[in-house]
C-alpha positions in Angstrom: -61.0 -27.9 86.6 -62.7 -25.9 83.8 -60.5 -23.0 84.7 -57.4 -25.0 84.9 -58.1 -26.3 81.6 -58.8 -22.9 80.2 -55.7 -21.6 81.3 -53.5 -24.3 80.0 -55.2 -24.0 76.6 -54.4 -20.5 76.6 -50.9 -21.2 77.7 -50.4 -23.8 74.9 -51.8 -21.6 72.2 -49.1 -18.8 73.6 -46.6 -21.0 73.2 -47.5 -22.4 69.9 -47.7 -18.8 68.5 -44.3 -17.7 69.9 -42.7 -20.7 68.5 -44.0 -20.2 65.2 -42.2 -17.1 64.8 -39.1 -18.4 65.8 -39.3 -21.3 63.1 -39.9 -18.6 60.6 -36.9 -16.7 61.6 -34.9 -19.9 61.7 -36.0 -20.8 58.1 -35.3 -17.4 56.8 -31.7 -17.6 58.3 -31.2 -20.8 56.5 -32.0 -19.5 53.1 -29.8 -16.6 53.8 -27.2 -19.0 54.8 -27.8 -20.9 51.6 -27.7 -17.8 49.3 -24.3 -16.9 51.0 -22.9 -20.3 50.1 -23.9 -19.9 46.6 -22.3 -16.5 46.4 -19.2 -17.5 48.0 -18.8 -20.4 45.7 -19.2 -18.1 42.6 -16.7 -15.8 44.1 -14.2 -18.9 44.3 -14.8 -19.6 40.7 -13.9 -16.0 39.6 -10.6 -16.4 41.5 -9.8 -19.7 40.0 -9.8 -18.2 36.7 -7.0 -15.9 37.8 -8.4 -12.7 37.4 -8.7 -10.4 39.9 -12.0 -8.8 40.7 -11.7 -5.1 42.0 -15.1 -3.5 43.1 -15.6 -0.5 40.9 -12.8 -1.4 38.2 -14.4 -1.3 34.6 -13.8 -3.7 32.0 -11.5 -1.1 30.4 -9.5 -0.6 33.6 -9.1 -4.2 34.3 -7.8 -4.7 30.9 -4.9 -2.1 31.1 -4.0 -3.2 34.3 -3.9 -6.8 33.1 -1.7 -5.7 30.1 0.7 -3.7 32.2 1.2 -6.6 34.3 1.7 -8.8 31.2 4.2 -6.4 29.7 5.9 -6.4 33.1 6.1 -10.0 33.1 7.4 -9.9 29.6 10.4 -7.8 30.5 11.4 -9.9 33.2 
């Protein structure tokens, strides 16, 4: 019975160690998911203001584009 108990103890230890890694990965995934939710909410706020955000567009370029759009709307 001693060999059987030692085998059982080693098996349980191996399972416990392998499960710890899974829990750490799951916790990391939850943190990434929460961060994605925060970033997504921030993007919705920017869109809600009515200003388009174009990657790589400078403030000066955006102001020029918005001015052209405004002038076009004034002409209609």
